[in-house]
Backbone bond lengths (Angstrom), bond angles and torsions (degrees), N, CA, C in turn:
res aa  C-N    CA-C-N  psi(-1)  N-CA   C-N-CA  omega(-1)  CA-C   N-CA-C  phi
1 X - - - 1.450 - - 1.511 111.46 -
2 X 1.308 118.30 127.77 1.449 121.64 178.51 1.494 112.15 -77.26
3 X 1.322 116.53 144.56 1.482 120.90 178.07 1.543 108.04 -82.06
4 X 1.303 115.04 144.54 1.450 120.97 178.88 1.593 105.32 -78.81
5 X 1.361 114.40 140.71 1.409 120.54 -179.37 1.533 107.24 -76.31
6 X 1.291 117.18 135.92 1.504 124.42 176.78 1.541 106.86 -67.97
7 X 1.374 112.48 137.66 1.472 118.05 179.61 1.519 114.25 -62.74
8 X 1.294 115.36 -21.86 1.507 118.42 178.67 1.519 113.83 -92.84
9 X 1.345 118.26 6.78 1.420 122.21 -178.14 1.488 110.62 -82.51
10 X 1.367 115.82 163.81 1.493 124.15 177.74 1.519 109.21 -63.44
11 X 1.328 116.41 -38.93 1.496 122.43 -179.35 1.479 108.87 -61.99
12 X 1.360 118.48 -44.18 1.413 122.64 -179.79 1.482 113.32 -61.98
13 X 1.337 113.58 -42.23 1.507 120.79 179.68 1.480 109.85 -63.51
14 X 1.305 117.40 -42.92 1.494 121.85 -179.08 1.567 110.10 -65.59
15 X 1.326 114.63 -44.02 1.519 118.21 179.85 1.517 111.10 -66.81
16 X 1.353 117.25 -39.44 1.502 120.49 177.87 1.470 108.99 -65.11
17 X 1.353 120.88 -43.87 1.442 124.45 -179.68 1.587 109.08 -62.75
18 X 1.298 116.74 -41.49 1.480 119.89 -177.97 1.516 108.99 -67.60
19 X 1.296 119.73 -42.65 1.491 121.16 -178.73 1.443 110.49 -72.44
20 X 1.362 120.91 -27.02 1.509 122.44 179.48 1.508 112.04 -65.70
21 X 1.316 116.15 -20.13 1.464 118.12 -179.00 1.502 112.53 -77.50
22 X 1.313 115.03 -19.62 1.496 121.22 -178.83 1.536 111.01 -82.58
23 X 1.311 112.50 163.09 1.483 117.81 178.66 1.577 105.00 -108.19
24 X 1.302 114.34 129.67 1.438 117.70 175.78 1.558 109.13 -85.27
25 X 1.333 115.94 121.45 1.452 118.70 176.72 1.550 111.60 -115.13
26 X 1.292 112.62 161.19 1.488 117.39 -179.50 1.492 111.52 -60.90
27 X 1.359 118.66 140.98 1.462 119.81 -176.23 1.562 107.11 -70.09
28 X 1.319 115.79 149.29 1.482 120.55 177.71 1.507 112.61 -67.43
29 X 1.327 118.10 -16.18 1.492 120.15 -178.56 1.500 110.25 -80.96
30 X 1.384 121.79 -14.47 1.405 121.89 176.27 1.553 105.13 -134.10
31 X 1.384 113.29 87.79 1.478 115.83 -173.67 1.497 110.68 -70.34
32 X 1.362 114.77 142.31 1.479 121.13 -177.16 1.523 107.71 -115.07
33 X 1.325 114.45 146.04 1.464 122.63 174.37 1.614 106.29 -83.39
34 X 1.302 115.18 165.27 1.460 118.35 -179.98 1.532 111.15 -59.45
35 X 1.345 116.82 -34.80 1.514 119.25 -179.90 1.462 112.10 -70.34
36 X 1.353 119.26 -18.93 1.473 120.94 179.27 1.504 112.15 -82.38
37 X 1.270 118.58 -21.68 1.473 124.62 -171.43 1.567 113.82 -57.48
38 X 1.370 118.41 -45.15 1.422 118.02 -179.67 1.531 111.03 -63.69
39 X 1.321 117.31 -33.90 1.511 118.43 175.84 1.504 109.61 -69.45
40 X 1.303 119.43 -39.20 1.513 121.67 176.66 1.522 110.87 -61.08
41 X 1.296 115.81 -44.43 1.476 118.91 176.74 1.533 114.73 -58.42
42 X 1.332 112.50 -40.79 1.480 119.05 178.18 1.513 111.30 -63.58
43 X 1.320 116.59 -42.01 1.462 121.31 179.54 1.497 111.96 -64.54
44 X 1.347 114.09 -43.36 1.469 120.93 -174.98 1.543 109.94 -62.03
45 X 1.291 113.59 -31.61 1.509 116.87 -174.90 1.527 111.72 -76.15
46 X 1.306 117.36 -5.74 1.467 121.65 175.24 1.522 114.05 -58.59
47 X 1.441 112.26 -38.03 1.451 116.92 -175.66 1.537 108.91 -123.40
48 X 1.317 116.58 169.27 1.446 121.25 174.79 1.554 108.62 -69.20
49 X 1.317 117.63 150.54 1.482 118.69 -178.60 1.544 113.70 -58.05
50 X 1.376 114.41 -33.44 1.493 119.39 -177.93 1.493 112.05 -71.53
51 X 1.312 120.19 -10.13 1.464 122.65 -177.61 1.531 114.96 -90.19
52 X 1.326 116.02 -11.24 1.483 118.06 -170.72 1.517 109.50 -87.42
53 X 1.369 113.48 128.16 1.477 119.16 172.63 1.537 105.70 -96.23
54 X 1.387 115.14 169.31 1.445 120.39 176.43 1.525 113.38 -59.07
55 X 1.313 113.64 -43.43 1.489 117.71 179.77 1.576 112.63 -64.96
56 X 1.375 114.87 -39.11 1.501 116.29 179.01 1.533 107.62 -67.83
57 X 1.331 120.16 -34.29 1.479 120.33 175.76 1.456 111.92 -60.03
58 X 1.327 120.21 -42.42 1.429 124.37 176.52 1.542 111.35 -60.43
59 X 1.320 115.79 -45.24 1.507 116.69 175.24 1.486 111.59 -62.77
60 X 1.348 119.86 -40.24 1.442 123.24 176.80 1.529 110.63 -61.51
61 X 1.261 117.52 -38.71 1.489 119.33 179.28 1.571 108.91 -67.93
62 X 1.356 118.01 -39.69 1.429 122.46 176.26 1.512 110.82 -60.91
63 X 1.423 114.24 -41.33 1.431 119.61 176.59 1.511 112.81 -60.45
64 X 1.272 114.12 -41.60 1.547 121.23 -176.82 1.513 106.66 -62.33
65 X 1.348 118.67 -46.40 1.489 120.01 -177.47 1.531 108.56 -66.01
66 X 1.327 118.31 -42.42 1.421 121.75 177.92 1.528 112.27 -59.11
67 X 1.328 113.87 -47.21 1.471 117.70 178.97 1.518 113.59 -61.48
68 X 1.276 117.67 -40.81 1.469 120.98 177.07 1.547 109.90 -63.37
69 X 1.355 116.91 -46.05 1.487 120.06 -179.74 1.515 109.31 -63.22
70 X 1.330 118.59 -43.23 1.440 121.48 175.16 1.471 115.73 -58.27
71 X 1.297 117.42 -45.02 1.429 122.28 177.78 1.511 112.46 -65.58
72 X 1.248 118.57 -41.27 1.466 125.30 176.26 1.552 107.74 -58.90
73 X 1.284 118.00 -54.54 1.496 122.69 -176.97 1.469 114.31 -65.45
74 X 1.363 118.18 -33.94 1.434 121.53 174.16 1.529 112.35 -63.68
75 X 1.349 112.65 -43.96 1.464 119.93 177.67 1.548 109.75 -58.96
76 X 1.311 119.51 -46.95 1.415 123.23 -179.17 1.490 112.03 -66.21
77 X 1.359 116.87 -38.48 1.450 123.25 179.27 1.569 107.13 -60.78
78 X 1.283 119.89 -43.77 1.454 121.04 -179.19 1.523 111.35 -60.24
79 X 1.372 115.54 -38.92 1.448 118.85 179.97 1.527 109.78 -70.56
80 X 1.301 116.48 -44.34 1.499 119.92 -175.45 1.517 111.82 -74.31
81 X 1.316 116.64 -31.40 1.465 119.71 -175.49 1.533 109.75 94.97
82 X 1.316 112.50 157.26 1.456 121.61 -178.34 1.557 111.82 -75.46
83 X 1.345 112.61 -26.95 1.532 120.68 179.36 1.545 105.40 -120.12
84 X 1.335 113.59 127.59 1.469 118.94 178.87 1.540 109.74 -119.09
85 X 1.290 116.21 166.54 1.464 120.28 177.15 1.502 108.38 -111.80
86 X 1.323 113.21 131.07 1.432 119.73 -177.86 1.569 109.47 -72.25
87 X 1.274 117.06 129.63 1.484 118.08 -176.97 1.525 112.22 -71.53
88 X 1.293 118.62 -21.81 1.462 123.35 -177.78 1.504 112.81 -69.98
89 X 1.373 115.22 -45.84 1.478 116.60 -175.09 1.547 113.34 -132.26
90 X 1.317 117.83 -0.70 1.451 122.09 175.22 1.521 116.23 81.19
91 X 1.375 118.32 2.31 1.422 119.54 176.00 1.558 112.82 -73.99
92 X 1.292 115.41 153.51 1.434 118.25 -179.40 1.550 108.17 -98.59
93 X 1.306 114.03 140.55 1.448 121.13 179.60 1.491 109.08 -143.77
94 X 1.376 114.09 165.11 1.417 121.49 176.82 1.525 109.78 -65.60
95 X 1.309 117.35 136.07 1.505 122.44 179.05 1.487 108.56 -63.61
96 X 1.308 118.70 122.75 1.504 124.80 177.96 1.569 111.29 -56.60
97 X 1.293 117.30 -26.00 1.425 121.84 179.64 1.564 113.74 -62.87
98 X 1.358 112.94 -20.56 1.455 117.37 177.47 1.518 110.54 -65.98
99 X 1.335 118.61 -38.19 1.455 121.96 178.36 1.515 111.52 -67.56
100 X 1.360 117.29 -33.98 1.447 121.51 178.19 1.593 109.51 -67.94
101 X 1.298 113.69 -42.71 1.489 119.56 179.76 1.587 108.12 -63.44
102 X 1.362 116.58 -41.53 1.474 119.38 -178.25 1.534 109.30 -69.50
103 X 1.303 116.70 -36.43 1.477 119.01 179.24 1.572 110.68 -66.85
104 X 1.378 114.60 -44.21 1.415 117.68 -179.86 1.503 111.10 -63.48
105 X 1.298 117.05 -38.73 1.520 122.61 -179.59 1.538 107.20 -61.98
106 X 1.290 119.47 -41.24 1.499 124.20 -178.09 1.595 106.83 -69.73
107 X 1.249 115.82 -41.31 1.499 120.61 177.75 1.549 109.35 -58.84
108 X 1.361 112.90 -49.62 1.464 114.98 -179.92 1.457 118.58 -64.52
109 X 1.312 117.36 -36.18 1.468 121.42 171.56 1.525 113.87 -64.81
110 X 1.291 116.42 -35.96 1.504 120.31 179.25 1.545 108.46 -69.29
111 X 1.343 115.91 -39.00 1.475 118.02 177.80 1.479 111.65 -67.08
112 X 1.370 117.95 -37.08 1.457 120.32 176.77 1.497 110.63 -65.11
113 X 1.287 120.09 -40.81 1.465 124.09 178.08 1.532 107.24 -61.23
114 X 1.319 115.35 -41.46 1.467 119.05 -174.97 1.537 109.33 -63.44
115 X 1.329 116.55 -41.00 1.529 116.01 174.06 1.494 113.83 -69.37
116 X 1.336 119.91 -28.58 1.435 123.05 177.37 1.493 113.02 -73.56
117 X 1.322 118.21 -27.24 1.434 122.24 -179.36 1.504 110.07 -61.35
118 X 1.267 117.26 -39.48 1.439 120.86 -174.71 1.551 108.78 -61.79
119 X 1.321 114.07 -46.04 1.572 119.42 179.99 1.493 109.51 -63.93
120 X 1.286 120.79 -40.89 1.440 123.67 -179.38 1.525 109.25 -69.16
121 X 1.273 119.11 -35.41 1.435 119.97 178.74 1.478 113.33 -68.70
122 X 1.288 116.43 -32.89 1.519 122.57 179.78 1.500 109.26 -75.71
123 X 1.262 119.98 -41.56 1.434 123.05 -169.59 1.565 107.52 -159.38
124 X 1.346 114.84 166.47 1.503 119.24 174.15 1.507 105.90 -63.22
125 X 1.375 115.14 154.04 1.456 117.98 -177.85 1.550 112.97 -56.78
126 X 1.309 118.06 -39.70 1.417 121.03 179.80 1.503 111.49 -63.43
127 X 1.363 117.17 -40.59 1.473 122.05 -179.34 1.577 106.99 -70.23
128 X 1.312 118.47 -40.54 1.434 119.78 179.26 1.554 109.91 -62.51
129 X 1.326 118.52 -40.66 1.449 120.64 175.92 1.521 111.20 -61.08
130 X 1.265 117.17 -42.21 1.581 122.75 177.50 1.438 109.21 -60.88
131 X 1.394 116.55 -42.93 1.483 118.69 -176.62 1.536 109.50 -66.25
132 X 1.282 117.73 -42.08 1.489 121.66 179.05 1.566 108.70 -60.94
133 X 1.318 115.91 -44.28 1.477 120.22 179.70 1.559 109.58 -61.27
134 X 1.293 120.30 -42.31 1.421 123.29 -177.89 1.534 109.47 -66.03
135 X 1.398 116.82 -44.27 1.419 120.85 -176.96 1.529 110.48 -68.91
136 X 1.283 118.52 -40.77 1.485 119.98 176.31 1.517 110.57 -64.22
137 X 1.281 119.39 -36.07 1.460 120.85 172.98 1.532 113.42 -61.77
138 X 1.364 116.81 -41.30 1.432 117.65 174.24 1.556 112.08 -58.32
139 X 1.335 115.08 -42.09 1.446 122.88 -177.03 1.541 108.53 -62.11
140 X 1.337 118.38 -39.94 1.462 119.18 -178.24 1.502 112.95 -75.16
141 X 1.289 116.81 -33.24 1.501 120.33 -179.73 1.511 109.71 -97.93
142 X 1.298 117.83 42.73 1.443 120.98 -175.99 1.531 113.69 -75.27
143 X 1.286 118.23 114.68 1.533 117.97 -178.07 1.528 111.07 -71.26
144 X 1.326 118.32 -18.06 1.458 120.43 -178.22 1.534 111.06 -83.08
145 X 1.339 120.95 -4.60 1.414 124.47 -175.34 1.468 113.26 -90.71
146 X 1.366 120.21 -6.16 1.443 121.03 -176.06 1.516 112.03 -93.22
147 X 1.363 116.36 -2.43 1.515 119.75 177.11 1.502 114.83 79.05
148 X 1.329 117.15 2.44 1.486 117.41 178.16 1.501 113.93 -91.24
149 X 1.322 118.07 -22.23 1.469 121.78 -179.92 1.495 109.78 -109.26
150 X 1.336 116.00 151.74 1.461 120.42 172.41 1.537 107.55 -65.18
151 X 1.295 111.27 144.23 1.527 116.35 -179.84 1.479 106.87 -85.89
152 X 1.340 118.11 144.64 1.430 122.38 176.00 1.538 108.93 -74.76
153 X 1.304 115.70 150.90 1.474 120.43 178.85 1.505 111.39 -102.32
């Protein structure tokens, strides 16, 4: 069994710096529309680039789609109103879009918990937060980013 590299080690710093040079893109298994990409980028910034697994990227892409759908439906709900009048008989009823918004909100929260489960399974939440802080620090102080040194492959 191989030992896990400590996040404060030189090897972890090199690996984080190497991965920070790459661009994280949406996985092909969960295609995103152009309108989803700003949400995907926001989700990706939650963790250091070196922390993302392929499965987590798929969940992040699903989150981005859900976030865009939720935002779109909330905007339409504000325009339509929470109470609408039925054209058939003129009675007022709750806008059915409210249930869609509530369902999308629940889906989004479940996806967020799913991403958080991985961090809690690996370490205590406080330790996971410290690990992310260390790795993001390595990404910011990346010696490979100044163009003076050859980049690792």
